[in-house]
C-alpha positions, -999 to 999 in steps of 0.1 A, spaced: -392 404 -105 -392 405 -143 -407 376 -161 -384 356 -185 -392 363 -221 -414 336 -239 -395 313 -261 -395 322 -298 -420 303 -319 -406 275 -342 -397 285 -377 -414 270 -408 -400 236 -419 -369 241 -440 -368 233 -477 -341 212 -494 -319 243 -501 -322 254 -465 -313 219 -453 -282 220 -475 -270 254 -464 -279 247 -427 -258 215 -426 -231 233 -446 -230 260 -419 -227 233 -392 -198 216 -410 -179 248 -417 -184 263 -382 -171 232 -364 -135 234 -375 -116 215 -348 -145 196 -334 -177 203 -315 -200 194 -343 -229 185 -320 -226 218 -302 -226 238 -334 -254 217 -348 -275 225 -317 -267 262 -319 -276 264 -356 -306 241 -358 -323 250 -324 -311 285 -314 -305 303 -347 -329 287 -372 -354 273 -347 -362 243 -369 -364 220 -338 -370 223 -301 -342 213 -277 -361 181 -269 -365 172 -306 -329 178 -312 -318 157 -283 -340 129 -294 -323 130 -329 -289 132 -313 -296 101 -292 -308 82 -323 -277 93 -342 -254 81 -315 -271 47 -312 -264 39 -349 -229 30 -362 -210 57 -381 -201 93 -374 -226 109 -351 -230 141 -371 -235 124 -404 -262 103 -388 -277 135 -373 -277 152 -407 -296 123 -422 -320 124 -392 -327 161 -396 -332 159 -433 -355 129 -430 -374 145 -402 -385 174 -425 -383 162 -461 -379 124 -461 -353 109 -484 -347 140 -505 -341 160 -473 -317 134 -460 -297 136 -493 -297 174 -492 -286 176 -456 -259 149 -462 -246 168 -493 -244 200 -472 -224 181 -445 -200 164 -469 -194 181 -503 -178 214 -495 -161 203 -462 -146 173 -479 -131 194 -506 -117 219 -481 -104 190 -460 -84 176 -488 -68 210 -495 -61 217 -459 -47 181 -455 -22 187 -483 -11 220 -467 -8 204 -433 15 176 -445 37 203 -461 40 225 -430 31 203 -400 66 206 -386 61 244 -379 57 249 -341 32 278 -347 8 255 -365 7 231 -336 -1 260 -312 -29 272 -335 -44 237 -337 -42 233 -299 -62 265 -295 -88 253 -319 -92 220 -299 -96 240 -267 -124 261 -283 -141 228 -295 -139 214 -259 -155 246 -246 -184 242 -272 -189 206 -261 -191 217 -224 -216 244 -233 -238 219 -250 -235 196 -220 -248 223 -197 -277 230 -220 -286 193 -220 -284 193 -182 -308 223 -180 -332 203 -201 -332 173 -178 -324 190 -145 -358 182 -130 -358 145 -142 -340 124 -115 -341 92 -137 -323 109 -166 -297 124 -142 -292 89 -126 -287 72 -160 -263 99 -171 -243 97 -138 -241 59 -139 -230 59 -176 -203 85 -168 -190 66 -138 -189 33 -157 -171 47 -187 -147 71 -169 -137 52 -137 -144 16 -146 -134 19 -183 -164 0 -195 -166 0 -233 -193 20 -250 -211 -10 -266 -219 -29 -234 -231 4 -218 -254 11 -247 -266 -25 -248 -277 -23 -211 -285 13 -205 -303 19 -238 -331 -7 -233 -335 3 -197 -339 40 -206 -363 31 -235 -384 9 -213 -386 36 -186 -395 65 -210 -417 44 -233 -450 64 -237 -478 48 -217 -515 55 -223 -528 76 -194 -560 66 -178 -585 91 -189 -614 100 -167 -649 93 -180 -665 123 -195 -687 143 -171 -724 140 -178 -741 171 -190 -768 184 -166 -803 178 -178 
């Protein structure tokens, strides 16, 4: 059997310009949705700024706070590496150029939205975004496959929101503290140092 290749070493921490261009790539790649999936691909797989675990921690924090998840994630990534200037650079990359393009595309859409071909193109883009979201879901599953508590929390959350139509806020208010209490780092009992032979 051939051994799986060792994971690539993490890259050097990005500078302000790299944070701007990285978040710009995320925003421009995710036309039609799937921002979290594109963000994971660019930040973790391509640029190797973060490990999968670090990225998932940031994504969890971003989803716990109000506001668009990916905007929160951009602020988290920028702050993680460069503090407040990094947060501003990442936020600018996420918003400036995409906002300008969005305004132009929005004007064109309202001029030609009655064309059937445009609806079919947008349906295809949405399908691709759904595929990206599923891809990221399987990557997260692979990260926590050996953690039964994480799988149980995910399954209970899925059942409550999908089949019982429980709103997001009550689920977060209950599941969030339970998960944080379970995974809160606890000091391990260290053994006393062995005595050196005389």
